[in-house]
C-alpha positions in Angstrom: -114.0 -73.3 -86.9 -111.1 -74.9 -88.9 -109.6 -78.4 -88.4 -107.1 -78.2 -87.9 -107.4 -76.1 -84.9 -109.7 -78.8 -83.1 -108.1 -80.6 -80.1 -108.1 -84.4 -80.5 -110.6 -86.1 -78.7 -109.0 -88.0 -75.3 -108.4 -91.9 -75.5 -110.6 -93.9 -73.0 -111.1 -96.9 -71.2 -113.8 -99.0 -71.2 -116.0 -99.0 -67.5 -115.3 -100.7 -65.2 -119.3 -100.0 -65.1 -119.9 -103.2 -63.4 -121.4 -102.5 -59.9 -124.1 -100.8 -61.2 -125.7 -103.6 -62.2 -124.8 -106.7 -63.1 -123.3 -108.3 -59.5 -126.1 -109.1 -56.8 -126.4 -109.9 -53.3 -125.3 -112.9 -53.0 -124.0 -113.8 -56.5 -121.3 -116.2 -55.1 -123.7 -118.5 -53.1 -123.7 -121.1 -55.6 -123.8 -123.8 -52.7 -127.7 -124.4 -50.7 -127.9 -122.6 -47.8 -125.3 -125.1 -45.7 -124.7 -127.9 -47.8 -122.2 -130.4 -45.7 -120.2 -130.2 -48.9 -119.7 -126.8 -50.1 -116.2 -125.4 -50.0 -114.9 -121.7 -50.6 -112.8 -120.6 -53.2 -111.8 -116.7 -52.9 -108.5 -114.8 -53.2 -107.4 -111.6 -54.8 -107.3 -110.0 -59.0 -104.2 -108.4 -59.4 -102.8 -106.0 -62.5 -99.5 -105.9 -64.3 -98.6 -103.2 -61.1 -99.4 -106.1 -58.4 -101.5 -104.1 -57.1 -105.0 -105.3 -56.1 -107.8 -104.2 -59.0 -111.2 -102.9 -56.5 -113.5 -103.0 -59.1 -113.1 -106.3 -61.3 -116.6 -108.5 -61.9 -115.7 -112.5 -61.7 -117.7 -115.3 -62.8 -118.3 -118.6 -62.3 -119.5 -121.4 -64.5 -120.0 -125.1 -63.0 -121.4 -128.5 -63.2 -123.3 -129.7 -60.6 -121.4 -132.6 -58.5 -123.3 -134.7 -60.4 -121.5 -133.7 -63.6 -125.0 -132.6 -64.9 -124.7 -129.2 -66.6 -128.4 -128.3 -67.1 -128.1 -126.2 -63.5 -131.6 -124.4 -61.7 -133.3 -121.5 -63.4 -133.2 -118.9 -60.4 -129.6 -117.6 -60.5 -130.6 -114.0 -60.6 -134.8 -113.8 -58.7 -136.7 -111.5 -59.2 -139.7 -110.0 -58.1 -142.5 -109.7 -59.6 -144.2 -106.6 -58.2 -140.7 -104.7 -57.3 -138.7 -105.9 -59.9 -135.7 -105.8 -57.5 -133.5 -108.4 -56.0 -135.4 -111.4 -55.1 -132.3 -113.3 -54.3 -131.6 -117.7 -55.1 -133.9 -119.6 -53.4 -131.2 -121.1 -51.6 -132.1 -124.8 -51.8 -131.4 -125.6 -55.6 -127.6 -125.7 -57.1 -127.7 -123.0 -60.5 -124.0 -123.8 -61.4 -123.6 -120.2 -62.0 -121.9 -117.3 -59.5 -121.0 -113.5 -60.1 -118.6 -111.8 -58.0 -117.3 -108.7 -58.0 -114.5 -107.6 -55.8 -114.1 -105.8 -53.0 -112.1 -102.0 -52.1 -109.1 -104.6 -51.5 -109.9 -106.6 -54.4 -110.8 -109.3 -53.0 -113.6 -112.1 -54.2 -115.1 -115.4 -52.2 -117.1 -118.2 -53.7 -118.7 -120.7 -52.0 -120.1 -123.3 -53.9 -119.8 -127.7 -54.4 -117.2 -129.3 -55.9 -117.6 -129.4 -60.2 -118.6 -132.7 -61.1 -116.5 -134.6 -64.1 -114.2 -132.3 -64.5 -111.6 -130.9 -61.8 -112.1 -127.3 -61.8 -114.4 -124.2 -62.5 -114.9 -121.8 -65.8 -113.9 -118.2 -64.6 -114.5 -115.2 -66.9 -113.0 -112.1 -65.8 -113.8 -108.3 -66.3 -111.6 -105.4 -65.4 -111.0 -101.9 -65.7 -108.8 -101.6 -68.8 -109.6 -104.8 -70.5 -111.7 -104.7 -73.6 -112.1 -108.5 -74.1 -113.1 -110.7 -71.2 -110.8 -113.5 -69.7 -111.4 -117.2 -69.6 -109.6 -119.4 -66.9 -109.8 -122.6 -64.8 -109.5 -122.7 -61.1 -108.8 -125.9 -60.8 -109.4 -127.8 -56.7 -106.2 -130.2 -56.5 -107.9 -133.0 -55.0 -110.2 -133.6 -57.6 -107.0 -133.3 -59.9 -104.9 -135.4 -60.7 -101.8 -132.9 -63.2 -100.7 -135.6 -64.8 -104.1 -137.1 -66.3 -105.4 -133.4 -66.8 -104.8 -132.3 -71.2 -104.4 -128.3 -70.3 -102.0 -128.8 -66.7 -99.7 -131.6 -68.6 -99.1 -129.0 -71.4 -98.2 -126.5 -69.3 -94.2 -125.8 -67.5 -94.7 -126.4 -63.7 -94.6 -122.2 -62.4 -97.5 -121.7 -65.9 -99.7 -124.5 -63.8 -99.8 -123.5 -60.6 -101.0 -120.4 -62.0 -104.9 -122.1 -62.5 -103.8 -124.6 -59.0 -106.1 -123.8 -55.9 -104.2 -123.7 -53.1 -106.2 -125.6 -50.2 -106.0 -123.1 -46.9 -107.5 -125.5 -44.9 -110.8 -128.1 -44.6 -113.5 -126.7 -47.1 -111.0 -123.7 -48.0 -109.0 -122.8 -50.7 -107.0 -120.0 -52.5 -106.9 -119.0 -55.6 -105.7 -115.4 -57.1 -105.5 -113.9 -60.6 -103.0 -112.0 -61.8 -103.9 -109.8 -65.1 -100.1 -109.4 -66.2 -96.6 -110.7 -64.8 -95.7 -108.3 -61.9 -92.0 -109.0 -61.8 -92.0 -111.6 -59.2 -95.9 -113.6 -60.0 -96.4 -115.5 -63.3 -99.9 -113.8 -64.7 -102.3 -116.1 -64.6 -103.2 -118.4 -67.6 -105.3 -117.4 -69.9 -107.7 -119.6 -72.7 -108.9 -119.0 -76.0 -111.7 -119.4 -77.3 -112.2 -118.5 -81.0 
């Protein structure tokens, strides 16, 4: 067979393979069980057509309320006998969460307010992304938009894509928009080089 008669190889996108091994039960439960200062951040991940992304994965990183960045070990504890997921111990703050979106593109995180900074760091993994995206969720009650250098450098419409919206006491909404959909601004994403 000559080379000229071979059909071209079809192009393929990366993933999504996140649901297989990366998410773990309780991945969004960073705050110790029953903690009085716990806050919930939830929302949706949307694509460029304004449709929810049902198979995205979000990682959250943050300092503890006292500003320490050590975090307790044990975010993903394994059973030493079976190798299965044992779970968080329910009492320690780890500063790390890994949350998959559900079939409707929704995610939820239960954490404590960060100390020393007014935001949670977020890494977004989703189908069609060859590189993960970095962004931040600013909690309004902790944030002075004029004093925070990143927020002060942005136009108001762009700045708003980084601010969580309070829904009720202890609950905030933060949607991630992977592209401008004709109505809503794309979430501000950060470059690290």
